[in-house]
C-alpha positions in Angstrom: 0.0 0.0 0.0 1.3 3.4 -0.9 2.2 5.5 2.2 2.8 8.7 0.3 1.5 10.4 -2.7 4.0 12.5 -4.5 3.2 15.7 -6.3 5.9 17.0 -8.6 5.4 20.6 -9.8 7.5 22.8 -12.0 8.4 26.0 -10.3 8.0 27.3 -6.8 4.8 28.6 -5.1 6.0 32.1 -4.2 2.7 33.7 -3.1 2.4 33.6 0.7 -1.4 33.5 0.5 -1.4 30.4 -1.7 1.3 28.8 0.5 -0.9 29.3 3.5 -3.9 27.7 1.8 -1.7 24.8 0.6 -0.1 24.3 4.0 -3.5 24.2 5.7 -4.5 21.3 3.4 -1.2 19.5 3.7 -1.5 19.5 7.5 -4.8 17.6 7.1 -3.8 15.1 4.4 -2.6 12.0 6.1 -4.2 9.0 4.5 -1.7 8.8 2.7 0.6 11.7 3.3 1.1 14.1 0.3 4.6 15.2 -0.4 5.3 18.1 -2.8 8.5 18.2 -4.8 9.3 21.4 -6.7 11.6 21.2 -9.8 13.2 24.1 -11.4 11.3 25.9 -14.2 13.3 26.3 -17.4 12.2 29.3 -19.5 10.7 28.0 -22.7 12.4 24.6 -22.4 10.0 21.9 -21.5 12.5 19.2 -22.3 14.8 20.4 -19.5 11.8 20.4 -17.2 10.9 16.9 -18.3 14.5 15.7 -17.6 14.2 17.2 -14.1 10.8 15.6 -13.5 11.9 12.2 -14.6 15.1 12.4 -12.5 13.0 13.2 -9.5 10.7 10.2 -10.2 13.7 7.9 -10.6 15.3 9.2 -7.4 12.1 8.8 -5.4 11.1 5.4 -6.8 14.5 3.8 -6.1 13.9 1.2 -8.8 10.4 0.3 -7.6 7.2 0.5 -9.5 5.7 3.9 -10.4 2.4 5.2 -11.5 2.7 8.7 -13.1 -0.3 10.9 -13.6 -0.2 14.0 -15.8 -2.5 16.8 -14.7 -3.8 18.3 -17.9 -7.1 19.8 -19.1 -7.1 17.1 -21.8 -7.2 14.3 -19.2 -9.9 12.2 -17.9 -12.6 14.1 -16.0 -14.3 13.0 -12.8 -16.6 13.9 -10.0 -15.1 14.3 -6.6 -16.7 11.1 -5.4 -15.3 9.1 -8.4 -11.9 10.8 -7.8 -12.0 9.6 -4.2 -12.7 6.0 -5.3 -10.0 6.2 -8.0 -7.5 7.4 -5.5 -8.5 4.6 -3.0 -7.7 2.1 -5.7 -4.4 3.8 -6.5 -3.3 3.8 -2.8 -3.9 0.1 -2.6 -1.4 -0.6 -5.4 2.3 -1.2 -4.5 3.6 1.4 -7.0 4.7 4.8 -5.9 2.1 7.5 -7.1 3.3 10.6 -8.8 1.0 13.4 -9.8 2.7 15.8 -12.2 1.9 19.5 -12.9 3.9 21.0 -15.8 5.2 24.5 -16.0 3.9 27.3 -18.1 5.0 25.7 -21.4 3.1 22.5 -20.7 4.2 18.9 -20.9 6.9 17.5 -23.1 6.0 14.4 -25.2 8.6 12.6 -23.1 6.6 13.1 -19.9 3.3 12.3 -21.5 4.6 9.0 -22.9 5.9 8.0 -19.4 2.6 8.8 -17.7 0.1 5.9 -17.2 -2.8 8.3 -16.9 -3.9 11.9 -17.7 -6.3 13.5 -15.3 -8.2 16.9 -15.6 -9.3 19.1 -12.9 -11.6 21.0 -15.3 -12.0 21.8 -19.0 -10.7 25.2 -18.1 -6.9 25.9 -18.2 -5.5 27.1 -14.9 -2.2 28.7 -14.0 -0.1 25.8 -12.7 0.1 27.4 -9.3 -3.7 27.4 -9.0 -3.9 23.9 -10.4 -1.5 22.8 -7.7 -3.8 24.3 -5.0 -6.9 22.7 -6.6 -5.3 19.3 -6.8 -4.2 19.5 -3.2 -7.7 20.4 -2.1 -9.2 17.6 -4.2 -6.8 15.1 -2.6 -7.9 16.3 0.8 -11.6 16.1 -0.3 -11.0 12.5 -1.5 -9.5 11.6 1.8 -12.6 13.0 3.6 -15.0 11.2 1.3 -13.2 7.9 1.8 -13.3 8.3 5.6 -16.9 9.5 5.7 -16.0 13.0 7.0 -18.7 15.6 6.3 -16.3 18.1 4.5 -17.7 17.1 1.1 -21.3 17.8 2.0 
């Protein structure tokens, strides 16, 4: 069973207000824990970002199985309840789970071909910093749905 979910994001979250919101959710997410890894943004070079992302995945997976999920508006859409069930199934697998949010230039083909799934938060396109907050909130919401907590109501 996965004990952590990893979120790899390109760039840093520099806005203290967004950091406060994210930290509030991170304190509550514990089943499993969510760990965020920031990789350096590379101006107009998504191949360099892809290299950094794949290196981070290799370093964290230590040769074990991985399940990589690209967060993209062209991915599979879901309700929060279905997302909670999907994450429950992911957590039960032995593979390490990696959600990936690309930088401003989007995903390279190298990343997309290495991802087992593509998930969408919405048909809308969000700045990657807001997508990060939305995903963190949805992972918390999924945890509360799985545990029967009234947050989702």
